[in-house]
LUMVO-888762 format. One record per atom (N, C-alpha, C): x, y, z; residue in three letters. Coordinates in pm, whole numbers, plus 50000, padded with zeros to 5 digits. Last residue first. Layout:
<sites>
XYZAla ...
</sites>
This chain:
<sites>
462784243325880Lys 462984228425884Lys 464374224825892Lys 463294270225835Ile 462994265525965Ile 463174250325981Ile 463664271425557Lys 464804273025642Lys 464644267925789Lys 460994267225479Thr 462074257825442Thr 463284258125532Thr 459864289925572Leu 459424277925624Leu 460484265725597Leu 461074308825412Arg 461264309325554Arg 460944295725621Arg 460244300925146Lys 461724300825185Lys 461904300625334Lys 457504305225186Val 457964292225158Val 459494291025185Val 457464333125221Val 457104324225329Val 457474310625310Val 458554342524976Met 459234345125095Met 458754336225208Met 456414333524808Gly 457754328524787Gly 458664331324913Gly 454344349724900Ser 454254335424911Ser 455674328524904Ser 455284374524821Val 455054371724973Val 455024356524985Val 455274371724547Trp 456474375024615Trp 456334371824771Trp 452554366524486Asn 453654356524450Asn 454834358824525Asn 451324389524579Ile 450914376324639Ile 452094366124606Ile 452514409224425Leu 452804409424555Leu 452434396224626Leu 451444401424161Leu 452924400624189Leu 453284400424336Leu 448744406124219Val 449184392824184Val 450704390824210Val 448854433024263Ile 448354424424368Ile 448824410924337Ile 449674443024012Ile 450494445024121Ile 450114435924243Ile 447434436023855Leu 448744430923826Leu 449664431323948Leu 445464451923967Leu 445314437623972Leu 446694430723950Leu 446524477123897Ile 446394473824048Ile 446304458624058Ile 446244474823617Val 447644477123679Val 447614473523823Val 443454473923599Ala 444244463423554Ala 445724462923614Ala 442854500223674Thr 442414489123756Thr 443264476323728Thr 443874514923453Ala 444504516623580Ala 444114505223680Ala 442054505123260Tyr 443354501523251Tyr 444144503723382Tyr 439774517623369Ala 439764503023358Ala 441194498023346Ala 440424544623334Gln 440264539523467Gln 440284524123477Gln 440204544623047Asn 441474548123122Asn 441454543123264Asn 437454538923005Met 438494530422971Met 439894531923032Met 434894547623069Phe 436024549723160Phe 437104539523132Phe 432894541122889Leu 433114555122920Leu 434304558123010Leu 432304514622849Gly 433024521622742Gly 433384537122772Gly 430884495122979Glu 430314508022962Glu 431004516022852Glu 432964475422992Arg 431634472922918Arg 430934485622887Arg 434934487123149Ser 435154484623001Ser 433884482122932Ser 433604487923389Leu 434044499923324Leu 434354498023180Leu 432994460323432Glu 431904469423418Glu 432364482423359Glu 435624450623452Tyr 434774445623349Tyr 433614455523323Tyr 436674463023684Met 437294465223550Met 436344461023435Met 434874451323870His 434874466223841His 435554469723716His 435584425523856Val 434234428323812Val 434164443423787Val 438124427723960Ser 437964421523821Ser 436574426223770Ser 437604438124220Leu 438454445824112Leu 438194440223968Leu 434104431124309Thr 435634430724323Thr 436264438524210Thr 431224447224445Arg 431974441624330Arg 433514441424370Arg 428414435524655Gly 429654443824626Gly 430394438624512Gly 425584433124877Ser 426214431024742Ser 427414440424734Ser 425474417225206Asp 425214428025105Asp 426024426324978Asp 426174399925397Met 424944397025325Met 424624408025219Met 428224409825535Ile 428544399825432Ile 427384395925348Ile 427564445925552Thr 427664432025606Thr 428004422025495Thr 428104468325400Lys 428124468625547Lys 428254455625614Lys 430294467925115Pro 429144463425184Pro 429294464225334Pro 431374495524943Val 431884486325043Val 430574481325125Val 430164496324604Thr 430264501824732Thr 430934491624826Thr 429014491124337Ala 430314496524367Ala 430514503624500Ala 427464461124264Ile 427324474324335Ile 428704479324374Ile 427154437324131Thr 428064447024079Thr 427994460624139Thr 427064403924265Gly 426494415424221Gly 427634425424165Gly 427654378124365Ala 428024389224454Ala 427434402424405Ala 426424363324148Thr 426314359024283Thr 426474371224379Thr 426954369623884Tyr 425744363323914Tyr 425464360624065Tyr 429524380223912Ile 428444389023853Ile 427094383123890Ile 431114359623986Leu 430764369124085Leu 429624378624035Leu 431624343723764Ala 430844337623875Ala 430384347523973Ala 433024361923596Ala 431784357123557Ala 430904351623679Ala 435514367923740Thr 434554378223699Thr 433124372023691Thr 438604364223908Glu 437344358623868Glu 436314369823839Glu 441154371123998Gly 440784373423862Gly 439504368923814Gly 441074363524272Val 441284377624237Val 440854380624094Val 440684336124256Ile 439804344924314Ile 439794359124269Ile 443084327624123Arg 441854325424065Arg 440664333724120Arg 445044335024320Gly 445034340924179Gly 443794339824105Gly 444254319024520Ile 444094333624544Ile 444134339624406Ile 444924294124407Ser 443534296624432Ser 443314311724449Ser 447784295724400Leu 446974295324280Leu 445504297924290Leu 447994295524684Ile 448434307324599Ile 447754307724469Ile 447244270424749Val 446494281124803Val 446844294424720Val 449144255124614Gly 447774253624578Gly 447004266124626Gly 451464262924755Ala 451374265524612Ala 449904264924566Ala 450854254325022Leu 450984268624997Leu 450824272024843Leu 451344226924971Ile 450054231625001Ile 449884246524975Ile 454114227324917Gly 453244222924812Gly 451754228024844Gly 455104236125175Pro 455374243325055Pro 454384239424937Pro 453924215125367Ile 453504229325356Ile 453794236825232Ile 454844189525399Ala 454114192025282Ala 453684206925268Ala 455934189925655Thr 456844187425540Thr 456134190925404Thr 453754193725816Pro 454744203725808Pro 455694201625688Pro 452244169025746Leu 451724183125710Leu 452824192825709Leu 453874148325865Val 453504149725728Val 453134163325680Val 454294155426150Val 455394150826066Val 454954154425916Val 452034163626289Lys 453294167526339Lys 454434164926239Lys 449774153126154Phe 449844167326192Phe 451184172426232Phe 450414125726124Val 449904134726017Val 450114149026042Val 451174116826370Thr 452104116226264Thr 451694125826146Thr 448724119926513Arg 449944128626552Arg 451014127826434Arg 447204101526387Leu 446764116026383Leu 447944124526408Leu 448594077426438Lys 448274081826305Lys 448064096926299Lys 451034081126713Gly 449794075826643Gly 449664081426506Gly 454394073026787Ala 453344082626756Ala 452154076326686Ala 456564056226836Gly 455364054126909Gly 454224065426886Gly 458594054926659Leu 458814062126788Leu 457654062526874Leu 457484043026448Gly 458494035726523Gly 458824043026650Gly 455954063126340Phe 455214052926400Phe 456284044026481Phe 458084079826243Ser 457174084526354Ser 456454073426416Ser 459174061826051Gly 459994067326157Gly 459104071826277Gly 456974060025869Glu 457454048425940Glu 458404052326071Glu 456914086725785Arg 455714081225859Arg 456184069125937Arg 459354088525659Tyr 459014098325761Tyr 457904092425852Tyr 459284068425465Ser 460204067025579Ser 459994076925695Ser 457684078425265Asp 457014069725367Asp 457924067625485Asp 458184113925190Pro 458564099925187Pro 457934091325293Pro 455744133825043Val 456384131225165Val 456874116125168Val 454184134124807Ser 455634136324792Ser 456424134924920Ser 451614132524903Lys 452154120124834Lys 453754122224821Lys 451174157824981Leu 451224147625087Leu 451904135325028Leu 451114171424733Ala 452124174624837Ala 452294164324943Ala 448874159324615Glu 450204156424562Glu 451334160224657Glu 446934169424792Glu 447074155524781Glu 448424152424719Glu 447184197224747Thr 447444192324881Thr 447694176424872Thr 446254197024474Thr 447654201724511Thr 448114196724655Thr 443564188224516Arg 444524180824438Arg 446004184724466Arg 442444208024692Met 442454194324726Met 443484186224653Met 442714231424546Ile 443364230224679Ile 443534215224716Ile 441074224824326Leu 442454228724308Leu 443294226724435Leu 438504219724430Pro 439234209424364Pro 440804211724349Pro 437974246824551Leu 438174234924631Leu 438814223124556Leu 437504267424380Ile 438874265224414Ile 439084252424498Ile 434654266624355Met 435544266424237Met 436904262924272Met 433694267824615Ile 433364255524543Ile 434374254524413Ile 434514294224663Ala 435064283224745Ala 434864269024675Ala 432884309324492Leu 434374307424470Leu 435054296124543Leu 430434304524626Thr 430584300224484Thr 432114298624451Thr 430934316824880Phe 430734302224874Phe 430924296224723Phe 431324342524784Ala 432394336424846Ala 432174320624852Ala 428854350024681Gly 429984349424593Gly 431124342124656Gly 427314348324909Ala 427004339024798Ala 428174339024708Ala 428614368825061Leu 428574354425110Leu 428274345124999Leu 427964391824927Met 429424387024937Met 429474373024979Met 425044387524720Ser 425714391124848Ser 427204386424840Ser 421914388024614Tyr 423304391224562Tyr 424074396024686Tyr 420264363424826Arg 420254375224735Arg 421764377724679Arg 419834341524963Trp 420864350325019Trp 421014363624942Trp 417964321324924Lys 417494334924945Lys 418564343925009Lys 418454295824851Leu 418764299524991Leu 418364313925022Leu 417614299124572Ala 417184288624665Ala 417224292124814Ala 419124323424488Thr 417524320924476Thr 417094311224575Thr 421764323724572Val 421074335624561Val 419504333224563Val 422524295624585Phe 422804304924700Phe 421894316724689Phe 421384283724336Phe 421314277524467Phe 421394287924584Phe 421414300924112Leu 420214293124139Leu 420184287124281Leu 423924313124146Tyr 422764320124140Tyr 421494312924174Tyr 425674290924150Gly 425584300124268Gly 424334308124267Gly 425164282323887Phe 424854274623998Phe 424714281624129Phe 426174304523737Leu 424764301223726Leu 424344291623844Leu 428834302823822Gly 428044314823848Gly 426654312223841Gly 429704278723714Tyr 429644279623860Tyr 428744292223899Tyr 429434286323457Val 428604275123509Val 428504275423659Val 431504304623431Ile 430074308723411Ile 429084299323463Ile 433754289923451Ser 433294297723562Ser 431924303023554Ser 433684256323320Pro 433914270623307Pro 433174278223423Pro 435314228123466Ile 434084234523435Ile 434234250123427Ile 437684215723546Gly 437574219923402Gly 436224227023365Gly 437424209223813Ser 438474218223776Ser 438254223523627Ser 435454188623801Leu 435064202323852Leu 436104213223817Leu 437144167623711Thr 436064172823623Thr 435594186623674Thr 438794164523929Glu 439354168523806Glu 438324173923705Glu 436824157024118Ala 437614168524136Ala 438264173224011Ala 436014131824005Thr 434994143924023Thr 435724156424038Thr 438304116824015Ile 437674120223885Ile 436764131723897Ile 438484115624297Arg 439514121724219Arg 439034125924079Arg 436194101524362Ile 436374114724416Ile 437414123124332Ile 436634077824232Ile 435464085024190Ile 435674099924239Ile 438914068224370Ser 439054071424233Ser 437874080224183Ser 437644063524617Val 438764074124604Val 438914077524465Val 435944042724569Phe 435454054724611Phe 436464066824596Phe 437764022724488Arg 436924028424387Arg 436374041524430Arg 441124022124608Ser 439664022224640Ser 438904027824533Ser 443824022524594Gly 443134015824492Gly 441644014824514Gly 444264023024949Arg 444914025824816Arg 444164016724711Arg 441774035325167Lys 442494023325112Lys 443124026424973Lys 442334066625345Ser 441594057425260Ser 442574046025204Ser 444264080425499Tyr 443274071925564Tyr 442524062225474Tyr 446034096225344Glu 446464089925469Glu 445434079025525Glu 444804105725108Val 446184099925105Val 446554091925226Val 442194112325170Leu 442434104325050Leu 443774098325051Leu 442414128025412Tyr 441704114825405Tyr 442014106025286Tyr 443894148625313Ile 444474140825417Ile 443764127425421Ile 442054160025128Ala 443294154425074Ala 443934144925181Ala 440164169325311Ser 439774159525213Ser 441004152025153Ser 441634187825450Phe 441254176825520Phe 440744165325425Phe 442064207425246Ile 443304200325302Ile 442744187325378Ile 439454214325167Gly 440454209425070Gly 441534201025132Gly 438334224025405Phe 437754212425342Phe 438694207225239Phe 440124246525463Pro 439974234425559Pro 439434222425487Pro 439794261925220Val 441064256725255Val 440894245225356Val 437154272025184Ala 437674262025105Ala 438894254825157Ala 436544292025392Ile 435664281225359Ile 436284270025290Ile 438764308725385Ile 438294302725510Ile 437374291025494Ile 438734316525117Leu 439834308125165Leu 439404301825297Leu 436524333625116Ser 436554321525023Ser 437634311525068Ser 437374353525291Val 436214345725331Val 436214332525240Val 439584364525152Phe 439674360025284Phe 438494349825313Phe 438384373124904Thr 439534363324904Thr 439614356425042Thr 436584391924984Met 436124380524922Met 437224369124920Met 438284410725101Ser 437334404525183Ser 436874391225121Ser 439804419624874Ile 440494414024990Ile 439494405225077Ile 437594429024720Thr 438514417924675Thr 439224411324786Thr 436694450324871Asn 435854437824847Asn 436644426424800Asn 438794467224849Ile 438474462324982Ile 437614449924971Ile 438664472524579Leu 439894467124631Leu 439594460324771Leu 436194484424546Ala 436424471824480Ala 437644464724543Ala 436774509024683Pro 435734499224740Pro 435834485924677Pro 438804518524498Phe 439114515224634Phe 437974506024697Phe 438234529124251Leu 438564514224259Leu 438694508924404Leu 435964553824157Ser 437094549624245Ser 437164534424248Ser 435104572723934Val 434874557523944Val 436004551724027Val 433664601423966Asn 434944595624007Asn 434704580324038Asn 431134606023873Glu 432184614423819Glu 433554607923854Glu 429564588024016Ser 429494588523867Ser 430544596623799Ser 431514574024276Thr 430484583724222Thr 430554581924070Thr 432654557324559Tyr 432424556324420Tyr 431264566024375Tyr 434674565924835His 433334566324774His 433444565724623His 437374566924899Leu 436604557324960Leu 435214555724896Leu 439714569624624Ser 438724575524715Ser 437824564624779Ser 441524561924442Phe 441594555424571Phe 440714561824676Phe 441254577624220Leu 440814563624211Leu 440864556024338Leu 442444601724301Asp 440974601124305Asp 440554585924292Asp 445154597824255Leu 444654596524393Leu 443114596124404Leu 445664578723956Thr 445534591324024Thr 445024588824180Thr 446774563723680Leu 446764561323828Leu 446724575023899Leu 447324566923417Asn 445894569123460Asn 445694567323608Asn 449884558223358Pro 449514572423349Pro 448234576723414Pro 449414529623394Val 450214537023492Val 449894552423479Val 447934518323169Gly 447384520323303Gly 448084530323392Gly 449344515422933Lys 448044521722924Lys 447534525723065Lys 451814505623024Ile 451764516422943Ile 450484524022942Ile 450844482023161Leu 451534493123236Leu 451494506023148Leu 449654467322950Ile 448964470923066Ile 449584482523143Ile 451974463222778Tyr 450814471222734Tyr 449964476322848Tyr 453704447922956Gly 454064462322907Gly 452904470522857Gly 452234425322984Val 452504433723096Val 452894447023060Val 452204416722703Leu 450974418422781Leu 451194427622902Leu 455044415522637Leu 454104424222572Leu 452834428122638Leu 455894396622816Val 456424410522820Val 455544421022755Val 454434374322739Leu 454354379522875Leu 454794393922880Leu 455304370922480Ala 453914373422502Ala 453724379622646Ala 458124365322526Thr 457684378122453Thr 456244381722474Thr 457864340622661Phe 458504352922736Phe 458044365522659Phe 456784325222464Thr 456104327122588Thr 456614339622664Thr 458764326222268Ile 457344331822230Ile 456604333922366Ile 460984315122390Leu 461014329222344Leu 459664335122324Leu 460004289022438Thr 460444297822552Thr 460394312922512Thr 459644280922181Ala 458514280822268Ala 458794289822391Ala 462274282022084Leu 461204290622024Leu 460064291722115Leu 463474262022245Ile 464044275822258Ile 462904285922195Ile 462074239922165Val 462004243322303Val 462424258422322Val 462734239021892Phe 461374240621931Phe 461194245722078Phe 465494233421914Ile 464984245821849Ile 463594249021889Ile 465434208322033Leu 466114219822098Leu 465594232922043Leu 464184193221839Ile 463564195421962Ile 464094206122044Ile 466204195321644Met 464884200721614Met 464084203021751Met 468284181321774Leu 468474194821735Leu 467154202121705Leu 467184155321786Ser 467534163521916Ser 467714178021883Ser 467044149121516Trp 465814151121596Trp 466044158921730Trp 469714148821430Pro 468894159821382Pro 467614161021466Pro 472554139921583Asn 471134135621592Asn 470244147621552Asn 475004153121529Lys 474864139621493Lys 473324134621491Lys 474364178221640Leu 474674177521499Leu 474534162721448Leu 474174172121916Tyr 472984176621843Tyr 473164175921698Tyr 476844163021963Gly 475734153721981Gly 474444158621903Gly 478244186921930Lys 478484175921832Lys 477284165721843Lys 477154201622138Ile 476914205921992Ile 477074194421901Ile 478144186522353Arg 476764188122329Arg 476364192122185Arg 480914190922323Glu 480344177722305Glu 478824177322287Glu 481004218822360Lys 481404213122237Lys 480844199322215Lys 480274219522627Ile 479424226422530Ile 479704220622385Ile 482394205622746Arg 481084200222757Arg 480154206822653Arg 484514223822696Gln 484514210122641Gln 483184203322632Gln 483644245822850Lys 483814247322698Lys 483744233322641Lys 483944234023099Asn 482634238723053Asn 482614240422905Asn 486724230223103Ile 485904218923125Ile 484434222723067Ile 487614257023096Ala 488004247222988Ala 487054235322983Ala 486674266923335Glu 486154272623207Glu 486424262823092Glu 488284252223513Met 486864250723518Met 486264255523387Met 
</sites>
């Protein structure tokens, strides 16, 4: 086996030497990989070196004061904001994708307009969403600076992402699954919910995970909608800041940079935990199938 592998490596090397363009592309690919990996290591390492020594129990106090800029209220607000935003966006995104893939006519102009609109919304800067949320939810609907206004703004931001990833996941399901279900006498709705959606769950979860990452790291849109008050709101109509906004405010003031780095470490840990848990869920669902 080792001899066969060595022979294959020699043949590849000879092929690269005969074709200089292939060798150049290989070098560029390796360099790009090394640069990306180095940048990631430097970024994560810098955050950990600056933040880990500043993690103290005082930062996890329930109350935020001028002497102790606790991140615990912002942590609770981040979890609440993520939960509410997903409750709003996920059903709309998934059902919209189901309509586009399973019920609409292929090649329909209406469908193409929806897809172009979703792609356009994905490229809009978050500050624009924040201004829209401020003008519509905060001012026009008179929700004031509140968690609900922030959640609806974030739901609009992540809706195109969930819709497009779900659409691609549904398209990846082979048509033979649908035909087999129809052949057994199942209707359209039953086929979609009993056959197509369970098969597409890993792809759908990937879109939801990406959406969670965007919610956790969002700042600009929430400053204009949810506000920057560093307390746990009593109701969803009260103002509150998330971890990303908390870190931004601390760094903007310039008085608590050590605590800002510590907040960045917590954000990094949350993102890693989300990715790890989601990976475990996808593996478990795949094994069940």
